Backbone bond lengths (Angstrom), bond angles and torsions (degrees), N, CA, C in turn:
res aa  C-N    CA-C-N  psi(-1)  N-CA   C-N-CA  omega(-1)  CA-C   N-CA-C  phi
1 M - - - 1.454 - - 1.531 109.54 -
2 E 1.333 117.28 -40.95 1.467 120.07 179.78 1.524 110.81 -64.14
3 K 1.338 116.66 -36.94 1.465 120.24 178.90 1.521 110.72 -64.50
4 V 1.328 116.08 -41.64 1.464 120.67 179.01 1.520 110.06 -62.19
5 L 1.324 116.12 -44.37 1.472 120.20 178.96 1.520 110.73 -62.19
6 K 1.299 117.31 -40.40 1.463 121.94 179.78 1.523 110.56 -65.84
7 I 1.335 116.58 -43.31 1.465 120.77 179.70 1.520 110.55 -62.81
8 I 1.332 117.05 -42.71 1.471 120.03 179.48 1.522 110.33 -64.26
9 N 1.328 117.24 -42.39 1.469 120.30 177.43 1.522 111.35 -60.79
10 E 1.327 116.84 -42.84 1.468 120.93 178.87 1.521 110.46 -63.98
11 E 1.333 116.22 -40.95 1.461 120.58 179.66 1.531 110.69 -63.21
12 I 1.328 115.76 -41.37 1.471 119.81 177.69 1.525 109.99 -61.33
13 S 1.308 116.23 -47.18 1.470 119.74 -179.69 1.522 111.33 -61.62
14 N 1.326 116.79 -43.93 1.466 120.37 -179.84 1.529 111.15 -61.99
15 R 1.316 116.17 -45.75 1.471 119.11 -178.89 1.525 111.82 -67.33
16 E 1.318 117.11 -34.69 1.467 119.49 178.34 1.525 110.58 -65.12
17 L 1.318 117.18 -39.99 1.462 120.52 -179.74 1.531 111.69 -69.11
18 I 1.313 116.94 -45.43 1.462 121.27 -174.75 1.522 111.77 -74.64
19 N 1.287 117.85 -40.34 1.466 121.93 -170.35 1.526 112.38 -119.95
20 K 1.285 116.64 46.37 1.456 121.62 -172.57 1.528 112.87 -55.22
21 N 1.288 118.48 -39.62 1.462 120.86 -172.73 1.526 113.63 -106.40
22 T 1.284 119.12 9.90 1.461 120.77 -176.96 1.526 109.23 -94.30
23 N 1.305 117.17 121.46 1.468 122.45 -177.52 1.522 112.67 -63.06
24 A 1.319 117.50 -39.24 1.467 121.02 -178.05 1.519 110.17 -60.68
25 F 1.312 115.83 -44.87 1.464 118.79 -179.42 1.529 111.72 -73.13
26 Q 1.321 116.48 -28.55 1.463 119.24 177.44 1.529 110.78 -63.31
27 S 1.324 117.21 -38.97 1.462 119.14 178.83 1.533 110.31 -69.90
28 E 1.336 117.07 -36.89 1.470 119.50 176.09 1.525 110.63 -63.60
29 I 1.307 116.11 -40.48 1.466 120.62 178.82 1.534 109.52 -63.12
30 A 1.323 116.52 -41.36 1.469 120.18 178.35 1.527 110.44 -62.81
31 E 1.336 116.25 -41.88 1.462 119.96 177.45 1.529 110.94 -63.50
32 L 1.324 116.09 -43.75 1.473 119.63 178.48 1.528 111.40 -62.13
33 R 1.315 116.36 -37.52 1.470 119.71 177.15 1.530 110.68 -62.83
34 E 1.324 116.86 -40.92 1.465 120.54 177.98 1.525 110.63 -64.11
35 V 1.333 116.08 -43.09 1.467 120.14 177.40 1.522 109.72 -61.06
36 L 1.319 115.47 -43.24 1.466 120.24 179.16 1.523 111.31 -60.39
37 K 1.331 117.44 -42.10 1.471 120.77 178.04 1.527 111.09 -60.77
38 V 1.337 116.05 -45.37 1.461 120.35 -179.60 1.523 110.50 -62.97
39 L 1.335 116.26 -47.29 1.465 120.02 179.77 1.523 111.39 -62.18
40 N 1.306 116.20 -40.46 1.462 120.52 179.94 1.526 110.87 -64.70
41 N 1.334 117.22 -41.86 1.474 120.81 177.69 1.522 111.04 -64.36
42 D 1.339 116.65 -43.12 1.464 120.42 178.11 1.521 110.59 -61.94
43 Y 1.320 116.51 -41.36 1.463 121.62 179.88 1.533 110.24 -62.43
44 K 1.324 117.06 -43.20 1.463 121.09 178.85 1.525 110.83 -63.98
45 K 1.330 116.71 -41.45 1.467 120.55 178.64 1.521 110.66 -63.26
46 D 1.335 116.77 -43.62 1.468 120.64 179.48 1.527 111.12 -62.65
47 K 1.330 116.53 -40.45 1.470 120.10 177.63 1.522 110.84 -62.97
48 L 1.332 117.02 -42.45 1.461 121.59 179.87 1.531 110.76 -63.87
49 I 1.324 116.54 -43.97 1.463 120.57 179.31 1.523 110.47 -62.12
50 A 1.316 116.86 -42.82 1.471 120.31 179.01 1.528 110.66 -63.22
51 K 1.320 117.02 -41.64 1.462 121.20 178.69 1.527 110.77 -63.14
52 Q 1.323 115.97 -43.68 1.465 120.04 179.68 1.529 111.06 -64.27
53 Q 1.321 116.87 -39.17 1.462 120.05 179.58 1.526 110.90 -64.75
54 L 1.329 116.71 -39.52 1.471 120.22 176.65 1.527 110.61 -62.37
55 E 1.322 117.13 -41.68 1.462 120.85 178.24 1.528 110.71 -63.26
56 I 1.320 116.85 -41.54 1.471 120.57 178.77 1.520 110.07 -60.80
57 E 1.326 117.02 -43.54 1.464 120.56 179.75 1.534 110.89 -63.46
58 Q 1.330 116.57 -38.33 1.469 119.73 177.50 1.533 110.54 -65.11
59 Y 1.322 117.02 -40.61 1.469 120.16 178.09 1.522 111.25 -64.59
60 K 1.334 116.59 -39.00 1.464 120.26 177.24 1.532 110.31 -60.72
61 E 1.320 115.96 -45.09 1.460 119.98 178.72 1.528 110.85 -61.79
62 S 1.322 116.31 -41.56 1.467 120.44 178.32 1.523 111.03 -62.31
63 L 1.329 116.58 -43.12 1.461 119.82 178.67 1.532 111.19 -61.63
64 N 1.310 116.36 -41.45 1.468 119.05 178.47 1.520 111.53 -63.73
65 E 1.324 116.96 -39.43 1.464 120.68 177.37 1.529 110.93 -65.22
66 I 1.319 116.47 -41.17 1.474 120.78 177.97 1.526 109.85 -61.08
67 K 1.318 115.97 -44.62 1.461 120.31 -179.62 1.533 110.77 -61.63
68 K 1.319 116.60 -46.96 1.468 120.33 179.71 1.525 110.74 -61.15
69 S 1.326 116.08 -44.28 1.463 120.35 -179.02 1.526 111.59 -64.34
70 S 1.332 115.93 -42.62 1.466 118.35 -178.56 1.528 110.83 -66.90
71 Q 1.318 117.56 -37.97 1.468 120.10 176.23 1.530 110.34 -62.84
72 H 1.314 114.89 -43.04 1.467 119.71 -179.99 1.534 110.80 -60.86
73 I 1.315 116.35 -42.61 1.470 121.02 178.55 1.527 110.09 -61.31
74 R 1.334 114.90 -48.94 1.470 119.22 -178.39 1.532 110.67 -61.30
75 Y 1.305 116.62 -42.95 1.470 120.34 -179.82 1.527 111.56 -63.15
76 K 1.321 116.01 -37.09 1.477 119.37 179.64 1.526 111.17 -66.80
77 F 1.329 117.30 -39.29 1.462 120.18 179.67 1.525 112.02 -59.89
78 F 1.313 115.42 -41.16 1.457 119.33 -174.73 1.522 112.76 -103.94
79 N 1.330 115.48 8.93 1.458 121.47 177.14 1.530 111.06 54.74
80 I 1.339 115.22 39.55 1.464 119.03 178.96 1.514 107.92 -66.41
81 G 1.305 114.51 134.22 1.454 120.39 -175.01 1.513 110.61 99.39
82 G 1.332 116.13 -15.42 1.463 121.04 177.58 1.522 109.41 -85.48
83 P 1.284 116.80 177.47 1.467 119.89 -178.58 1.528 111.36 -63.36
84 L 1.300 116.44 123.07 1.464 126.30 174.41 1.527 114.66 64.11
85 N 1.315 118.29 0.54 1.469 122.61 178.71 1.538 111.99 50.12
86 D 1.282 117.79 31.35 1.463 119.73 -178.75 1.528 109.67 -100.57
87 N 1.294 117.22 -163.05 1.457 122.20 -176.42 1.532 110.36 -79.94
88 S 1.311 115.61 55.72 1.462 119.53 -178.44 1.527 111.80 -71.67
89 L 1.324 116.46 -14.53 1.467 119.85 176.93 1.531 111.46 -85.92
90 K 1.325 116.00 -4.28 1.476 122.94 174.15 1.526 113.50 61.58
91 F 1.328 116.31 45.02 1.457 120.06 174.33 1.520 109.17 -72.79
92 T 1.328 115.43 147.26 1.465 119.76 173.91 1.530 108.18 -76.57
93 Q 1.341 116.32 169.32 1.471 119.90 178.90 1.526 111.09 -60.88
94 E 1.320 116.45 -39.95 1.469 120.54 179.31 1.531 110.16 -63.83
95 Q 1.332 116.03 -43.70 1.461 119.83 178.24 1.528 111.06 -64.28
96 L 1.333 116.46 -39.21 1.467 119.86 179.49 1.525 111.63 -63.96
97 K 1.338 117.33 -37.57 1.465 120.34 177.39 1.532 110.12 -63.19
98 F 1.325 114.89 -45.66 1.467 120.09 179.36 1.532 110.34 -62.86
99 I 1.302 116.69 -44.73 1.466 121.39 179.79 1.520 110.38 -63.93
100 S 1.314 117.00 -37.63 1.466 120.16 178.29 1.531 110.83 -62.73
101 K 1.317 117.40 -38.58 1.465 120.41 177.35 1.528 110.63 -64.19
102 I 1.314 115.28 -44.68 1.468 119.13 178.56 1.531 110.06 -63.99
103 A 1.331 116.18 -42.35 1.464 120.65 179.68 1.528 110.94 -61.07
104 K 1.320 117.50 -36.11 1.465 121.31 178.08 1.531 110.34 -64.97
105 I 1.311 116.84 -42.13 1.466 121.08 177.59 1.528 109.94 -62.84
106 V 1.324 115.90 -44.75 1.461 120.59 179.28 1.531 110.28 -62.99
107 E 1.316 116.32 -39.68 1.466 121.23 178.04 1.530 110.20 -62.80
108 D 1.327 116.85 -40.60 1.461 120.55 177.32 1.532 110.82 -62.70
109 I 1.323 116.21 -40.00 1.467 120.31 177.63 1.527 109.77 -60.49
110 E 1.331 115.95 -44.91 1.469 120.04 177.97 1.520 110.54 -59.42
111 F 1.333 115.79 -46.02 1.464 120.40 -178.56 1.524 110.90 -59.15
112 F 1.342 116.78 -48.40 1.456 120.11 -177.29 1.522 111.85 -68.04
113 S 1.328 117.69 -33.32 1.461 119.03 177.93 1.525 110.32 -69.92
114 E 1.333 117.98 -36.05 1.466 121.20 175.92 1.524 110.43 -67.51
115 E 1.322 116.31 -43.19 1.460 120.64 -179.10 1.532 110.77 -63.35
116 A 1.337 116.89 -39.75 1.455 120.38 178.34 1.520 110.91 -63.60
117 N 1.326 117.28 -38.95 1.467 120.33 177.99 1.516 110.82 -68.87
118 D 1.329 117.82 -35.40 1.462 121.34 -179.25 1.519 113.19 -71.04
119 N 1.338 117.10 -26.01 1.468 121.41 -176.69 1.522 113.41 -79.64
120 E 1.291 118.08 2.59 1.472 119.09 -177.80 1.480 112.38 -90.33
């Protein structure tokens, strides 16, 4: 696309130099300028769309990392994967209540990260 824009610009410059006073070529130059404007606008839009798509992909990756991290945190609190998944870490009742609150927040983070991925 950049090469096409460059070629059109060069063509405009060449025609302006050679045919400075010719009305027929002046109208062609005006038409080429309009084409150049349209192509340039389309090129800018395409660049913006590509940039936005890259940002979306980065956000998706971030959401997946958040989900993995939150699951890992929750699993560590409850020793999931350990023997019997019970209170093998020997938390007191007060600590378990506090951990349950944190686990609920982490669970909400997981839920919202999944929902954000599903909405795409």
